[in-house]
KOLPA-768423 format. One record per residue: x, z, y negated of N, C-alpha, C in turn. Coordinates in steps of 0.05 Angstrom, whole numbers, plus 5000, padded with zeros to 4 digits. Layout:
<rs>
XZYXZYXZY ...
</rs>
This chain:
<rs>
281161940512281362130533284262240534 284662460546287362570548288662470574 291362500576292762390599292262530625 290562740625289962890649287062840659 285562680644282762630651282562430674 280762480693280462300716279662020708 278361990684277661720675280061550667 282461680664284861530658285361320679 284561360704285061180725283960900719 281360880717280160620713277860620693 277860820676275760860656273060950669 272360830691269860900704270360920734 269261130747269661150776267760960791 266060820777263960650789264760360789 267160290798267960010799266159860818 265759610813264159440830265759360854 265459510876267059450900266159190913 263859080906262958830917263858590902 265358630880266258410863268358250879 268357990875270357820888272957860874 275157890889277757920876278757660865 280457670845281757440834284157390853 284357150863286557080882289056990866 291357110874293757050859296157050877 298156890870300756880885302857000867 304957120878307057230861308157020841 308857120818309856960795307756770783 305256790793303056640781302056810757 301456680735300556820712297556870712 296757110707293957180702293557210672 291557090662290957130633288857350632 289657570622287857800619286757800590 284157830588282757810562282058100553 282558150528281858420517279858390495 278558610489276458620468277558540441 276258370427277158280400276658490380 278358490359278058670336277758960345 279559050362279359320373280259520351 278359690344278859900324278760170337 280760340330280860610341278560780331 277160910349274961090340276161340327 278761390332280061630320280961580292 282361350287283461300261281861110244 280060950257278660740243280360500236 282760490247284660270242285160110268 286459890265287159720288288759870309 287959840334289459960356292259840357 294260020357297059930356298660090377 300059940394301760090413302659930437 303060070458304259970483302159900503 303059760525301259710547302759740573 301259810594302359840621300459710640 301459620663299859510684300859630711 298959740725299459860751297759720772 298659740797297059640820296959860841 294759860856294360040879292959890901 293759940926292359820948289459900947 287659710951284759770948283759980967 285060000990284060201010284360490999 286160530980286660790969284360870949 282960670939280960710918282260840894 284860800891286260910868286861200868 286061330890286361630891289061710903 290161930893292662020902294961860891 297261890904299661740895299561460906 297861290894297461020903298460800884 299060870860299660680839302560620835 303160360832305960280824305760100800 307760140782307759990757308959720761 307559510751308559230753309459120726 308759260704309459150678308959370657 310759380637310159530613311559400590 310459450567311659340542310959530519 313059620506312659790483312959640457 315359670445316059540420318559380424 318459120418320858950421320558720401 322858640389322958420370320858450348 320558700338318758760316315758740323 315158740349312358710357311658930378 309359050375308159220395306759040415 306159150439304658990459301958910447 300659090432298059020420298258790400 300558760387300958530369301058270385 302358280408302558040425299757970435 298158170443295458120453293757990430 293958110407292358010384293157730375 295757670376296657410368296157200389 295657290414295057110436292157070441 290457090420287557050423286357280439 287557520436286657760451286957720481 288957570488289657540516292557600521 293257650546296057700553296557580580 298757430583299457320608301057520624 300157580648301557770665302257630691 304857640698305757530723305857760744 304657700767304857890789307657860801 309258070801312058040811312157940840 314357800846314657690873315057900894 315658150886316058370906313458500915 311258420903308658540911307758420938 307358580959306658460985303758370986 303158221006300458121011298558351013 296158321001294158531003292058510981 289958670984287858690964288558940947 288658900921289559110902287559160880 287759400869286459460843288659410822 288159240803290059200781288959350757 290559530747289759710724291359630699 289859570678291159520652290659760635 292659810617292360040599293659970573 292060020552293160000524293460290515 295760350504296360620494296460600463 294360690450294160680421295860910409 298160840398299961040387299561110358 297860950344297361010316296361290311 294661400328293661680323295861890324 298261820335300362020337301962050311 301361870292302761890266301762130250 303562240233302762460216300562370197 298562540194296362480175295862720158 294062680139293362910122291063080133 290063000156287863150168288863400182 288063640174289063880185288463920215 286263800224285463840252286363610271 287963430261288863200276290663290299 290163200323291563300346294063130353 294362900342296662720347296762640377 294462590388294362500416293862200416 295262040432294761760433292061700446 291061460441288661370454289361200478 288061250501288661110525286160930532 286560680534284460490541285160350567 283860420588284460300614282060150626 282759970643280759810657281859710683 280259650703281159560729279659320739 280959160755279758940769281058910796 279858760814280958710840282458450840 284858450852286458200856287258190886 287357950896288257910923290957760921 293057880932295757760930296557650957 297657410957298857290980301757240975 303457370991306357340986307857371013 310557341011312257381035313657641034 313157801014314658051010313758271029 315658441037315058671054315858931039 316258911013317059140997314959360998 315759610999313959830997314759980971 313359930949314260050924313660350922 315260490906314760780901312260800885 310561000892307961030878307761290864 305661310847305161550830302161590828 301361820819298461890815297561820787 295061730784293761700758291061840760 290562050744292462170725294762310739 296862350724299262470734301762340725 301562080717304061940709305162040682 303462170666304362260640304662560638 304662700660304962990658307463070642 307063270624309263370608310663160591 309162950583310462740568309262710540 307562900531306162870506308062820482 310262960481312062920458313262640458 313362510481314462240482312662030469 310162100464308261910452308361920421 309562110409309562140380311461930368 310361750353311861530341310461440316 311961350296310761240272310760930276 308360820283308260540290308860350267 308860450242309560280219312460300212 314060470226316860500220318460360242 319960140236321460000256323460170271 324760360258326760530271325360710292 323160830284321661000302320460840325 319460600319318360430340320460340360 322760260350324960170368325860390386 325760640377326660860394324660940415 322160840413320060910432320560780459 320360940480320460840508317760900521 316660710535314060740548314360970568 312761190565312961410585311761320612 312261490631311361430658313561320676 312861250700314861140719315860870710 318160800720319360540714317860330731 318160070722317159850738318859850763 317559870786319159880811318159670831 319859550847322759550843323459440816 325859520805326459430778326259130775 324759050755324558760749324758730719 325258490710325458430681322658460670 322358630649319658680638319158530613 320358290611319858120587317757920593 
</rs>
């Protein structure tokens, strides 16, 4: 999908609102499981790239400027976020930051497949990344009263297409890549 498609929010507008939320405390690790052997339908190769995680208060239903970023990972120490997921048994440990206040939230995960943005010999290739998003409900209990700055999804990647072009097999190009979109707010260590 493109970065302006409404499905970018949670892949499907038909989330199960009756599902029980996963209960979590700040700094507690959630192990998120991803599909094994993920192959890009565009390139036919392994999905390679960055990941982001956003949260929105559940009362917003994710609509409007409701989302705040809690984590992102592009390329670091010669590894893409997808490499970390694949080497971790297709799982990733995510800590809910201590600044997230008590509430029921939609947690949105996103894998950004950057491999399609590489130059290819196909004359009709659009060099658009693949976006793979999914959402779940989490219930957070904390002492924080922080009100984080929020953004719209879709909308976080407006006018950012050129920022996605990277050669995922070239360490210099990969190191120069910065995950587009808003910063993790309030600023926290994203390691």
